[in-house]
C-alpha positions in Angstrom: 168.1 126.2 99.1 170.4 124.5 97.3 170.3 122.0 94.8 172.6 119.4 92.9 175.7 121.8 94.9 174.3 125.3 93.8 171.5 128.3 94.4 168.4 126.8 93.3 167.7 130.8 92.4 169.8 134.4 92.7 167.3 136.8 93.6 167.8 140.2 91.4 168.4 143.7 92.8 165.1 145.0 92.5 164.0 141.6 94.0 165.7 142.6 96.9 164.7 146.0 96.9 160.8 144.7 96.7 161.4 142.7 99.6 163.3 145.7 101.4 160.3 148.2 101.1 158.1 145.1 102.4 160.1 144.7 105.3 159.8 148.2 106.0 156.3 148.6 105.9 155.6 145.3 107.9 157.6 147.2 110.4 155.7 150.7 110.5 152.7 147.8 110.7 153.9 146.5 114.1 155.1 150.0 114.7 151.7 152.0 114.1 149.7 148.4 116.1 151.5 149.0 119.0 151.4 152.9 119.3 147.8 152.8 118.1 147.9 154.9 115.2 144.7 155.6 113.6 142.8 153.4 111.3 143.0 150.8 114.0 141.2 148.1 110.7 144.3 148.7 108.8 147.3 147.9 111.6 144.6 145.0 112.6 144.3 143.6 109.6 147.7 144.3 108.3 149.6 142.6 111.4 147.4 139.2 111.0 148.7 139.5 107.3 152.0 140.3 107.7 152.0 137.2 110.9 150.1 134.8 108.2 152.6 135.3 105.6 156.0 135.0 108.3 153.6 131.6 109.8 153.8 129.9 106.0 157.3 131.0 106.0 158.5 129.4 108.8 156.0 126.2 107.5 157.5 126.0 104.2 157.4 124.9 100.9 157.5 121.2 102.1 160.6 120.9 99.6 163.7 123.0 100.3 162.7 125.9 102.9 160.3 125.8 106.2 160.4 123.4 108.7 158.5 120.6 107.1 160.9 120.6 103.8 162.5 117.4 103.1 166.5 118.4 101.5 168.4 119.2 105.3 171.3 118.1 104.1 173.3 121.4 102.6 174.1 124.1 104.9 171.3 126.9 103.8 169.1 123.6 105.1 170.5 123.4 108.0 170.9 127.6 109.3 166.9 126.6 107.7 166.1 124.4 110.1 167.9 126.2 113.2 167.7 129.5 112.9 165.8 131.1 110.1 162.3 129.4 110.2 162.3 129.6 114.0 163.0 133.8 114.0 160.1 133.8 111.1 158.0 132.2 113.6 159.0 133.5 116.6 158.0 136.7 114.6 154.8 135.6 113.6 153.7 135.1 117.1 154.6 138.3 118.6 153.0 140.3 115.4 149.9 138.3 115.9 150.2 139.5 119.8 150.3 142.7 118.8 147.6 142.6 116.2 145.3 140.9 118.7 145.9 143.4 121.7 144.7 146.2 120.3 
């Protein structure tokens, strides 16, 4: 997100690595739910939690990210409206469907 013509934040390399590891762990949760790994509760709760996080991201913080953001005139805001937030919403719905199908 941008503010005043410059990025609101710039994540560090360690923060980016943490996000990458969390995304990998999320993929394991979804694969585990689909493949019906044990214990099933771990993958049901993990999938529901992942879906909740992605749904929250798609809704946003009502300032600079998500479908309910106020600022919509930057490049990031346009991409967020048409790409990032809808993608998060679609993945949240698919993840919840997988979590509930067990």
